[in-house]
N, C-alpha and C positions, 0 to 999 in steps of 0.2 A: 627864239630869244637870243639877244646879243650876249656875247661872253661876259660883258661887264653888268648886265642888268640882272636885278635880283627881286626875289618875292618876299614881301613881309606878311606875317601871320599875327594878328592881334588876338589875345586871349587863348594863346597857344597851349596853356596849361590845362585847359578843359578836355572833356571826354573826345570831343569832336576834333579839337586843336591838336592833340598829340597824335592821333591817327593821321591827320591830314599832313602834318610835318613830316612824319615818317615816309609817307608816299611822295610828297613833293621832293624830298631829298633823293629818293630812288629814282625819280623821273628825271629831274633836273640837275642833280648833283648837290652834295652837302655844301659847297661853297656858295650856291646860289640863294640859299634859304636863310632867312632871318627870323627867329621866333621871338615873340615878345609876350609879356604878361604882367599885369600890375603887381603880382606876387613874385618877387625875385627869387624865392626859394624854388620856383618851378623851373628854374634854369637847370636843376639836377636832371631833367629829362631831356635836355638839348645839348648834350656834350659834343655832338657831332657836327653842329652847325651853330652859327652865330646866335647869341641870346642877348636880347636887350630888355631890361626891366622898363616897362612903359605904361604909364596912365594916359589914356587917350585924350583926356582933357588938357594935358600938357602939349598943347599943340606945337610950341616951339621946339620941344624936345622930339615930337614926331617928325617935324620938318627937318631937324638935324639928322635922324636917323635915315629918313628918305634920301637926303642929299649925300650922306656919307656912303651909303651902301648903293646908291644909284637904283632905288626901288622903282619898278615899273608896274608891279602888280600888287594889290594888297588883298588879302583874305581876312575881312574883319569879323571876328567871331566872339568878341568880349561881350558877355551878357549874362544877366540874371534868369534863370529858367522859371517856367510857369508856376509850379507849386510854391517854390521858394519866393517867387515874386509877390505873391498874395500876402505875404507876412510883412512886406514894407514896400507898399505900392509906390511911394515917392521916390525912393531910391532906384527901384526897378525902372521907372519911367526915365530917370535921369541917365542910368547906366545904358540902358537899351535904346533910347531915342536920341537923347542929347548926345551920348557917345558916338553914335552913328553920324550924326550931324557933324561932329568935330572931325571924324575921319573924312567924310564926304568934302567938307570945305578945305581940308588940308591936301587931300588927294587932287582936287581941282587946281588949287593954288600951285602945287608942286608938280603938276603936269604928269601925274600917274596915269598910265594908259588903260587900266582896267581894274575894277574893284568888284570882289565877290562879297555878298553879305547874305546870310542865311535868314529867310523869313520862315513862316511856320502855318501848319494848318490851324493854328490858334487864331488866325484872322477870321475865321468863320464862327458862327454861333447858332443859337437855336432856330433863328429865322432864316438860316441858310438851308438849302436842301442837303441833308447829311448823308445820304446814301449816294455814292458815286458823284460827290460834289463837283460841279463844273468849274472850269478854270475862271469864269468871270462870275461866279456866284457872289451874292450879297456878302459883304464883309461886316459883320456885327459882332465883333469880339466882345466877350463878356469877362475876361481877365485883364489886369495891367499888362501882362505880357503880350497878350493878343492885340490889346489897343495900341501898344507901341510897335508891334509889327505892322499893323494896319498903316499908322502914320509913317512908319519907316519905308514901306513900299512906295507910298506916295512921294516921299522925299527922294527916294532912288529914281523914280520916274521923272520927277522935277529936275533932278541934276542932269539927266541924260537929255531931257528935252531943252532945258534953258542953257546949259553950259556944254553939252556934248560928251559929259563924263560917261565912259562905258561902264556902267554899274550893272551887274548881273545877279540874279536872285532865283533862290530855290525855296519853295515852301516845304520845308522838311516835315515829315510826320515824325513818330516816335523813333528814335535812333538806339539801336542795340549793338553793343560791341563787348568783346571780353577783355580787352586791354586795361580799361579802367573802370572804376566805380562810377555809378550815375550822380549827377550833380543838382537834384532837386526838381526834376521834371515829373509832369503827371504820369507819363508813360514808363517811368522808371522800373515799375514792377517787372517789366518785360526783360530787364537785365537781372535784377536780383533774384529772380526766380530760378535762373540757371546757376547762379552762384550757391544757392541753397541746396539744390539737388545734388551738385558734386560734392558738397560738404556733408551730404547725408542728413540734412535738417530739412524738416517740414516747413512750409512757407505760409505766411498769413498775407493775403493780398488785400490791399485797401480799394480795389475795384471789384465790382460783382463779377461772377463767372461768365456772364453773357455780354460784357461790355466790349463791343467790336471797335477797334480802332486800327488806322493805317500805320504800318510800321516799315522800317527800312534797315536792313542789315549795315553795319558800318563800312564794309568794303564796298557796297553799293553806293552808299552815301558819299564816299570819297570819289568814286568813279564819276558819279554825277557832276559833282563841283568841277572836276578836272575836265570833264567832257563839256560842260557848258562854258568854262572859261576858254577852251581850246577852239570852240566853233568860230567860224567867221563872223564878224560883226552883222552882216546882213541877214544871216541866219536867226538872229535873236529877234523875235517878234514880240515877245512879252517882257516888258520891264518891271513891272510890279513884283513877280515872282511866279515862277512856274510850279504847278501842281506836280508832285511826283510821290509815288510810293513804291514799295517792293512787294507787299503782301498785306493783308487785313486778317486779323485774328482776334480772338477773345482769350482771356485767362484760362478758360476751360480747355480751349483748343490747344494752348501752349502746354498745358499740363498733360494732355493726352500725347502730344508730340515727345515730351520729356520722358513719359512713362515707358516709351519704347525702349529706352535704355535704363531707366530707373523705375522698375515696376511698382516699387514700394513708396515711391515719393507721394506725398500728400500735400494738398493746399486747402487751407481754411479761408473764408472770405469775411472780411470785416470792413466794408466800405466806410470811407471817411470824406472829408471835405473835397478830396481829389476826384470822387465820384461825381460830384456837381460839375467840375470842370470838364471831365471826359463825356459827360452826357450832352455838352453843347459843342462837342467836336465831331467832325465828319466820321462815319463808319468806314468809309473808303473815298478816294478822290478820283476823278477822271484826269489822268496825266497824258492824253492823247496828243496834246499840242507840244509837250516835250518830245514825245516820240517823233512827230511829224517835222518839228523845227531842226532838232540837232540830234536825233536818233537815239533818244533815252531808251534803255531796256534794262531792266534789273535781271540779275543773275540768281538771286537767292528767294526760294519760297520758305514757308514755315519749316518744313522738315529738313530740308537741306541746310538751313541755318542752324536749326537745333543740333544736328550732328556736328556741325563745324564748331559752334560754341561751346559744347560739351567737351569735344576732342581737345580744343585749345585751353580750356579751363583745368581739365586734368593734366595736361601737359605741364602747365605753369604753376599749378597750385593755386588755390583761391585764398583770398584774405579772410581772417576770422571776423 
């Protein structure tokens, strides 16, 4: 990266965004990163790098930011997550799909060199093979979040094939991190459960004990994004979105992993509407193409992640 070139992160105030910005600053330098979010109060998290309040639908403002900072890479993370999205499907479609289109069009116009966009395992549905879901399995999403991700994958592929815009995508599974609270996803129980354990509170899980889902610990999620963006263009064989995961587990297995450190910790199960969403998602995905094309390999399994999560939550204290 040339000295004057910078990276823009949209939706930086979210769970993934805050972690990503920290890592990007560590890798490229604080002066190379521009964080942005529609919520200007999120700027409190980004005192070490430039922060710009940004609504991605304000394309003229986005163009000004790109030109002013000489932005050559964009990580577009602004989105409404799956469970929250079902409460307002129209707004979720607008933010998640139309917002992506605004970023793609602006990036193409402003000659941005590379764009990262997170897709999701939510592109799959009940008619997809849900055990070790193949890279090119049927995408029959049943939530507005997933439907927007399917359409977004196709638009990313279109912009690459039609305009040559180097758009790179990962199909993230559930993401688990200790630095911030979850933001309305179906897999959020896998973050909340650790917070409750450290606080000494029992946990009520909205998914059944045997609901198996693919997951990824946040350090691996960030590593995958940076590794994908660093790979030579000719190595990227999949434009709609690479399958990736770190591990696959159930709430009951997470409980047993936590009980190695908190033997008295207990979980009750009260499945709600999020169970219906989870039942249509893969139990695990086949991410061999990511391994073959650009060397993807996760570091964390369930027990390693549990130990790391609990250690960090105990060190920093958890929110009540």
